[in-house]
N, C-alpha and C positions, 0 to 999 in steps of 0.2 A: 321670315325670321322668327316669328312667335314661336314656332316650333322647338328652334333651339335655346329660345329663352326658357320655356317651358320644360325641356328636357334637362337644362342645366340647374333649373330650381328645384327638381326631384332629385338630381343626384347629389345637389349641394345637400339638400334636407337629408337621405340616405347617408352621406358622407360625416356629416355633424352628428348624427346619432350614434354611429359606428367608430370614429376617429376623433372628433371634436372639430375645430374650428380649422386646422390643415386639412383634415381630410375633407370638412366644407369646402375648402379653397380648391383640391385638387380635383376631388370628384366634380363639382360643377362646371369648372372650366373645362377638365375633360370632357364631361357630357356635352357639353354647347360645342364646342369645336367637333366632336364626332359627329354629331347629328350635321353640320355644314358642311364637312368632307365626305359625308355619305350623300348627301344633296347635290354636290356637286359631282361626285363619282357618277352618278346616278343619270343626271342631266349630260354629261359628257357620254356615257353610254350608249344613251337614247339618241343624241345627237349623230353620233357616228354610224349607227345600224340604221336612221333616217336619211343618210348621205350615200351609205351602202347600197339602199335600195334605189334610191333615186338614179345612181349611176348603172346600177343593173338595168332601170326601166331604159334608160338612155341606151346603152349599149344592146338591147336587146333588139332594137329597131334596124342594126346593121346584120349585112348578110355575111354569115361565115361561111368558108370554104373548107372543105376536109369535116372528117370528123372525128372529134377529140373523145369518143367514147370507147374507139378501139384501143385494146392493149396487144403488147407484142410480148410473149414470154420467152426470154432466151435461155430459161433455166433448163427446159428440157432437153438440150442438147448437150448438157453438161456431163451426163451420166455414165 
């Protein structure tokens, strides 16, 4: 959480210099909330990727029948 507070403080300083007290409040709040949202999004993305890898490893032990790499093109007979 220290990262969000540091980002909020820096954003508040910038907002204060540019727009005064209202700018400090808006920029500081927006900076802190933005960091928190970005961290949660990154965690969710990493977690979903880890679950995908785990499910792929689990499914790779099963024996599949047939070939899914074969393709069939029906457009050749349409001419």
